[in-house]
N, C-alpha and C positions, 0 to 999 in steps of 0.2 A: 794151868792161870794162877797168878801170884795175888791172891786177895789182901795181902798184908797192908796195901794202901787204903783199904777200904775199914771204916768204923763197922763194927759187927753188931747187929742188932738181935734181939734174943725173944722178943714179945709183938703180936700184931698190933699192941697199943704204940710200942715204939716205931714200928713200920710207918703206923698211920702219922704218928707225931713229925717222923722225919720228912714226910712228904707235904707237911703242911696243913695237918688236923683232918678231921673228919670230911667236911664240906669239900676239901681239895681232894681227898683219896677217893671221896665219891664220884668227883668229877673225872679222875683219872680213870676209875673203873667203871665208868659209864653206869652209875646205880644210883640209886638214892641215898641219903645220908643216913636213915635208920638202919641202911643193910649192912654199913660199915660198922654203926654202933653195936648190931648184933654180932659182927664179926668178932669185935673186940672183946665183947661178953664171952662168947664161945671160946676165944682165944686161938681162932683159926680164920684167916682169910678165904673168900673164895677161890678154889682152886683154877678156874679159868681166867683169873686176874694175875697169875704168878708173871708170867712174862712180862707183862705190862708194868705191874710194880718193880720187878728185877731192874728193868730197864731206868726207871724213875730213880730207883734208888742209887743205882749204879752213877748216873749223871751226878747226883748229890753227895758222892763219896761213901754209900752206905752199902752193905750186904746184908742179907738175911737168908736163914736156911728154908729151903723148899718145905720143910715140916712144918712150916707156919701157915701153909697152904694145903696141908695134908697130902703132901707129895714127899716120898719116901727118898731119900738120899741112898745112890749106890753105895754099895759095901765096898769098904777099903780092901785091896788084896794084903794078904799078909806076906813079908818077904821071908 
């Protein structure tokens, strides 16, 4: 998959800003705003919300690494 058309985000705060802020992110994640604020402070979003946010970000032209949710990316094979 070619991700070059997406703007890459590097922090939990950038993810939250990209979807419209703390209250909108809480609505998307089906949680309360303090949970999102706490996630920003930790620098890690709740892992069960990865697919939800990934889809929302893609619709908005953004991409974020799964590590922001505490999910490891697969290792790239060396050639």
